[in-house]
Each structure stands twice: as structure tokens, then as C-alpha cells.
N, C-alpha and C positions, 0 to 999 in steps of 0.2 A: 309689740312683738313678743311672742313666747318662744321658748326653746324649740318646740316642735315645729313652729313656723320657720325658724332658722334652718333646721334640718331639711325641711321641705324645699325651701329656696335653694339650699346648697345642692339638693338632689336634682332639681330642675336645671341648674347650671350644668351639672355633669351630664344630664340627659341631652341637653343642647350640644355639648361637646361630642357626645356619642353619635348624634345624628349628623353633625357637621363633618365628622371624620369619614362618613360613608360617601359624601359627595365626591371627593377625588377618586375614591375607589370605583364608583359608578361611572364617572367620566372615563377613567382608564379602561374599564371593562367594555363599555359601549363603543368607545373609539377603537379598541382593538378588534371588537367583533365586526365592525363595519369597514375598517380600513386596513389594519395590519394583519389580523388573524394569525398572531404569533403567540404561542403558549408561554414563551419566556416573559413576554410583557405582562402577563397576568400576575407574575410574581411581585410586581410593583404594588399590587393592591393589598398584599398581605399585611404590611405594617399598619395601614389604615383600618383594615378589618379587625386586627388584633386590638388596636387602641380603642376602636368603637365597642368591642365586646367587653373589654376591661372597664371602660367608662359606664357601660350599661349595668354591669354588676355592682359598681360603686353606687349608681343611681338606686338600684333595688335595695342595697344595704342602707342608704340614707333614708329612703322612704320607710323602711322597716323601723329605723330609729325614730322617725317623725311620728309614726303611728303609735309606737310604744310609749313615747314621751307624752303625746297628746292625751292618752288615756288617764294619765296620772297628774295632770295639771288642772287646777281649779279654774272654772269659767269666770269666777269673780275677780275683782281687782286685786292687785298684789297687796300683801300685808305691809310692805315697805312703801314709804312715801318719797324717799330720796335715796339716790345711790350713795350719798355720804352717811346715811343712817345705818346701812347694813354693816355688820361685823365681817362678813365673808361675801365675796363676789366670785362667781364662776367665770373664767376667762376663756373665750372661744375665739381663735384666730381664723380669719377668713383671708386666704391668700389667692385672690383672683386678680383681675386686671388692675385693680387698685386695692391694696391691702387695707384691712380694717380689723380692729379688735372689739369684739362684742362682750359686754359685761352683763351677766345675769344674776338676779337674786337667787338664793337657794330654793325659792318656791317655783322657779322656772320662768318667771316674768323678766323681761329685759329691764336692766337698770340704766344702761347707757351704751355709748359706742365711742371709740376713738378712731378718727379718720382724718384724712388730709383736709386742711382748711383752705377754702378757695374764695372767700368773700373779697370783693373789690372795694377800693376806696380807703383801705387801711394802710397808710404809707409805711408804718413801722413794720408791717408784716408782708410787704409786697414781694421782695426778692427771696428771702430765706425760706427754707422748707418748714412749714408750720403744720402741726397737728392739733386738733381741737377735741376736747372731751364734751360730748353732748349727753344730756339727760334723756329720759324716755319721752319727754315732750319735744325732743329735737332742738333744744335750746343749748347753745354753747355755754358751758359753765367753767371752762378752763382752756388755756392755750399753751402749747409747747413749741418753742422756736429753737430749731437746731442750728447751731453755729459750727460750721465746718472749720475746725481749728485744732491745734494741739496744745493743751488737751481738748477733747471733745466737750462742748458745753451745750446743755439743753436748758434754755431759759424758760421759766414758768410764770404765767400771768393768770389772773383771775378773770371772771366774766366781764369785768370792767376794764380789762387790759392793764391792770395795775401789776407791776412787777413784784413777785413774791420771793424769788430766789432762783437757784439753778441746780442742776445735776451736772457733776463734772467727772469725766473719766480720763485717766491718764495711765500710760503704760510705765510700770516701774522696771520690769524686766521682760524677757521674752515670754515667760509663762505667767507673770503676775501683773494684774491691773489694779489701780486704785480708783474706787468709785465713791465719791463724796457728795453730800447734799449740803448746799450753802444757802443761808437765808438772804433776805434783801439787803442786809447790812454787811454782807461778806463774811459772816460768822459760820464756822463749821457747826452743823447741828446733827449730822448723822452720816452713816456710810452704808454701802450695800455690799454684802459678801455672799458668795455662793459657790456651788460646785461647778467644776468645768466639765463634768461628765453627765450630769442629769440636772433637771430643773429643780432647784431648791435655793431661791434667792431670799436672803434675810436682810431686812432694813433695821439697822441698829442706831440708837441715839448716842449722845456724847458719853453716856455712862455704860455703853455697850449692852444696853437692855433692848430687847426686841420690840420694835414699833410695828413691824409688818413682815409679811412673808408670802412668797409666791412658790407654791409647791405643786408638783405633778404626782399623781398617784395617791393623794391623801383624801380624796373625796369620801365623806361619811356614807355609810351604807344606806341610810334613809333617803339620801338624795338620788341614789342610783336609778330609782324608778322614773325620775324626771330627766336625768342626764345619763343616757345609755353608755357613754364612753367613760369608764372609770378613771382613765388617765387624763381627763380634762383638768387643766391647772386651776387651782383655787387661790385667790388673792385674799389674804387676811390682814386687816388693819386694826390697830388698837382703838378701842372705843373712846379712849381719852383724847385722841387727836381731834383738832378742830377741822372744819372744812378746808381752811387754808393749809393746814398741816398735811391733810390727805392729798390735796392737789399737788403739793410740793413733792411728797414721797412717791406719788404715782408716776412721777417723771421717769423713773427707771423702766417703766413699761415701754416707753418710746424707744429707749435703747435696746431693750430685750426683743421687741417684736419688729421694729421698723429699721433698725440699724444693724444689729448683729445677725439677724436672720437673712 
């Protein structure tokens, strides 16, 4: 998938919603015409018609984005071979019936997706809520298990279900939270700090040096032709991190998009 295909799919979902909203309006209108013939009843159609018109405008906007992005994306394969290879990833959140986070390379090609994990026969992951990180070949390369406890714990596993560590969030005061990253041996290896007013989350190591960052409104100008929304968040991870390190640090995305939202 490429970013313009994502926008097109999003547009089609909105169009379906626009059409679906007209169904009750038509039923009310036809029923009133043949049975009630009461002008007041027609007022009930207004919310459905308004919603349909707004959804249709969003559909047109998304289609315009899709066409604009499609003109500037190469037809060839992506320059990047793996989502762990890229220094920066563009993060697009899809909030539909089942939420998902789509990751794109700067060239507009999809790098991976984070979504709910539903595979059967894995006893360890049967009851808790699990999210998996899939690469562009739709292969699960990491798992995130949410433990509903105080503090909140998100356990991280690699593609072989081997435990790597966890993300831990605890409330210190009414306005302040502690967010830490722990390795498989229980050692503190980093923290996540950010603003409470806008998206700017920083991943710091033990020496308080930055290992990663999730920012909105930072997208480079040269990417704008492929990503029409300039406020789309960008995830940056240090090139010195291993695949295991990146999996562990990306656990904060689960909290950011699937818990706090």
C-alpha cells in the first residue's frame, strides 16, 4: 500500500457513511409521504441529511488528497527494505470500527501497521488485549500485550514471542505521569516525556539523551507533495538502535494511540 491508496480507502469509507446516512432520511420521507403527511415529521430527516453532506465533503477532500499524493509517488518499489531501517516514519491513525496505526516511509510507501492481534492457539496471548506490529509483507514482527493494572504495563515481545521488556506508566500526581521503559531483566533503560497540550513525545535513555521522538507539525517540506496533511505525526528513532531496541521503544505508540485516545 502507498499513502495515496490509504487516502482513497479512507475516502471510500466516508462515502459509504454518507450514503448510509441517507437511508433513514429516505425511509422517513417516504413513510411520511404515504402515511402521515405531516410537515413536522420531515424535520427528523435534517440531522441525517446534514451528516451525509458533511461526510460527502470529507470524501471529496480525501479523494483530492489521494490524487495529489499519487502524482508524486514513484511507481517503483520503495527505497527502504525494512521498517526498522528507516530513520523516520510517518504515522497515520485510522479510527474506524477497529483502530489501527499505519506507518509510512518518507517516500510514501507503507512500512507497516499496528493493529489488534487475533491469532488463535497462542495461550499466552488469549485473554489480554494484544496489538501486533506487522511489516509491509503482513508478517507480525512484534507484539504488545496490555496489562490492565496500576501502573499500566505494556509488555513487548519479538516475532518469536520472546519477552523483550515493557513500557510502564504510573501517575505521580494529578497532572504528572511517569512513563518508563524497562528491559527484560527489569532494568530501567529510558523514559518518555512530552507535552500535555500538543503532540511532542520524546524517548530518552538513561543519560537523558534522545533516542526517539514523535512530533506533529514537523514534516519536512520535501515530503509535503506525498503527504498532503502537514500536521501528520512523524516518528524518529535513532539509527544506533537495534531492531529489538526499536520494538521496545515503539511500545509508547500503543499507549499514545490505543489507550490515551
